[in-house]
N, C-alpha and C positions, 0 to 999 in steps of 0.2 A: 756432112749431110745435116739437114734441119732436124729439129727435135720437137716431138709432139707429146703433150701431157693430157691424159684423160682423167678427169676427176669424177668419181662415182660414190654414191652413198653406201652401197652394200656390195659384197661379192655376188656376182651374177649380173649386176646392172651393166657391167662393161661388155658382156657377151650378147646382150639384147639391144644395145644402143651404140652403133658405130663400130662394131667389132670387125667387120670385113674391111673397113677403111683402115683401121689400125693394122690389121694383118697385111694389107697391101703395102703400107708405108714401111713396116718392119722388113718385109721381103725385099723392098727396094733399097734397104740399107740405112734408113732413117732410125734414129733412136726413139723408141716409143715407151712411155712409162704410164702405167695405170696407177692412180692413187686411190685406194679404197679407204673411205673415211671411217667406216665402222666395221665391226666383225660379223654383222648379220646374226647376232646371237638370239634375237627375238623373232627370227623368221620362222614361219610354219613349214612343215614338211609337205610340199605340194606334189610330190611324186609318190603315189601309193606304194610303189615297189620299195621305197626307202623308209616306209613307216614300220620299222622293226626295232627290236630291242637293241639298245646301245647307241642308237643314232641321236635321239633327242637329248640323252644324258651327256653326250660328248659333242653337241652341235657346234660349239666354237671351233674345236679342232677339226671336225669334219668339214666345216665350211672353209677353213684355211687350206686344207688339203685339196678341196674342190677348186679353190681359187688358183692354187699353184698349177693344177692340171689345165685349167682354162688358159692361163697365161702362156703355158708351154704350147698349147694348141695354136694360139694366135702368134707366137713368136715374139712376145713383148715382155718387158720387165714389169714388175709390180711391187708396190710397197703399201704398208698399212699406216694410217694416221693414228690409229689406236683408240678411237672413241667407241662408245657402246651404243649399239642399235637401240633406237627409241621405240621400235614396234609400230604397228599401225593401229591407232585407237579406233575402237568400234563402239557404237551405241548412240543414243539420242537422249540427252546431249552427249557429245564426245567427252570421254574422261581425259584428264591431263596425261601427258606423256610421263614416263617414270623419271623421277628426280635423278640427276646425274647422267642421264642419257644424252646423246649427241645434240638433240634439238634444244636441250636446256642449258648447254654449255655456253657461256658468254661468247658472243661473236668474236671479240678481240682475241680470246684464247685460241679458238679453233682457227682463226685467220693466221695468227702467228705460226701455228703448227704447219699449216699449208705453205706459208711463205718460206719457211725453212726448207721445205722440199723443193719449192720453185727455185730458190737461190742455189741449191745444190745441183739440181738437174739442168737448169737454165733452158727451159723450153722456149721455142719461138712461137708456138701455138698451143693454146689450151682449149679443150672442149669440155662442156658440162651441160647442165639442164637449164631450161628457161625459168622464168619467174614462177611458173606453176609447178615446177619440179617434174614436168612430164606427166605426173599425176600427183594428187595432193597428199603424198606421204610426208610427214613432218621432216624426215631426214633428207628427202629429195629437195624440199624447199630450202632447208638449211644449207644443203650442198650448193645450191645456186648462190645463196647469199655469201657463203664463205669463198666460193670460187671467184665471184665478181670482186669481193674485197681484196683477195690475194692478187688478182690481175691488176687492180688499181694501185696497190701499195708495195708490191714486191720490188719495184724499181725506185722506191722513195728511200733515200738514205736515212731519213728521219724516222721512218716507220720500222719498228722492231730492229734496232741496231745490233742486237745480240743474235739475230737470226741469220747472219751471213752477209756476204757482199751483195749489194743490190743487183737485181737483174730485171730488166724490163721485157715483159712478154709483148710480142708484136700484135697478136690477133687472139680474140676470144670468140668461140663459137658455141651455140646451143645445138644439140643434136635433136632431130625430130624423127622419130621412128614410127609413130602411130598416125598414119596419114589416110584420110578417107579416100582420096583419089586412088591410092595404091590398093586398098581393100576392094574398092569398086571394080578396078581392073581385073583383079584376081577372081572376084565373084562372077564377072562376065565370062571368064575362061572356064570356071566350073560349070556355068550354064551351058556353054558350048559342048561340054562333055556330058551333059545330062546328069550333073552331080550337084548336090546342095552345097552352097558355100558355107564354110565354117564361120564366116563373118556376117551371116544373115541376121542373127539376133543383134549383134553389135551395131550394125548399120541401121537396123530398125529403131534403135533407141537413140540414134544420133540427134542431138539438138541442133537444128540448122543455125540457130543464133550463135553457136560456137564457131561456125565457119570451118574451113579446112586449113590445117597448119601449112599446107603447101604455099599459101599466100605469104608466109614468112620465110620460106626457104630461099636462100641466096646462092647455095653451093650444093651441087650434086657430084659426088665422087664415084667414078666408075670403079666397081670392086666386085663384080659378079664372080670372077674367077676365085675369089676368096670366101664365097659363101660356104663351101664345105668346111673351111677352117672355123668360120663363125659357128656352124652347127656343131662341130666337135667341141668347141668351147662351151656352148650351151649345154650339151650332154654331160660335160664334166661337172656341172653344177647339179648333180643327180638328185639332191634333196629338194631343189627348187624347180627343176624343169622336167615335166613329164614327157618322155620321148613319144608318147601317143597324143600329145596335146597340140594346141593351135600353132605353136612355133614351127612345127614340122608338117602342118596340114597342106601347105601348098608345095607341089612337086618342085624340086630344085631346078629342073629344066625350065619350068614356067617362070620362075623367079629370074633366072639368068637371061631369059629371052625377053620377058615383058618389062622387068623393072630391075636392071642390073646395077643400080646406084644406091648410095645412102645419102641422106639429106641433112643439111646443116644450115644454120642461120648465123651469118656474120653479125655478132652483137656489138663488138667494139674492135677497132683497128687503129694501129699507129703507123701503118704503111699504106701506100697507095695501091688500090686494086680496082678491078672492073667487075661489076655485077651484071650477069650471073658468072659464077666461078665454077671450075671443074676440079680445083686443087686447093686444099687448105693452105698450102704454102705459097700461093700466088702473092707476089710482091715481097717475099722474104729474102733478105740478104743473109746468107748463112754465116754464122760465126761461133 
């Protein structure tokens, strides 16, 4: 079976971006590996129920345990690259990210670390974030840069010769989860039921100049049957995901009926395919 690698900045990112797709492929017998670049050590506690003694003091281990539970829920393997969370700078002007954190590590160093994992796992397909990181967190942007560099160099025998036997990845995708069209569709469903949409404020602030990321989507993977596993993985990240928050605001039945897919952009490919796609492995000859 073909192999899929998902590269993410922090524990919990994998559960909110392409999780049901990974669960589907794992259930179908494909090898799926999540590579988590940082430990999420500087993440805030976003679930009020978890804001209690002993959590923030042991946040690194807590988040490792959460990640293990999420991976089990999705049925995938997971490994850590070992870099330190940069945190999300706030203020005007923005302060620099902490020295020694992932966003400050030389690109060559972090790329070599990811290339080692690529050459060991030998994925046919890699998924990660676009050039904006999905949102402008320094670790997400760096995750994009490292992933693209590893895609381009893992098959080059002259690049990082000590990092294992070269392996060429066939396809690179960006995952797109925050789609205006999807939120509008759910908002219309809320209106039909005389309910206020949880996306009302977000949509009101939308800058039309930004466009809708659906314009970049090349590939929609049918995975509605695996939304329950995605939700279990989200809940596993209890410090980061509020079970009463927006991730669970849309009834599961609506999601499965109205939008049962996850969306990706084919960023680079070394195999022949036809757009639009419904399968990340289209064109792959397994080996």
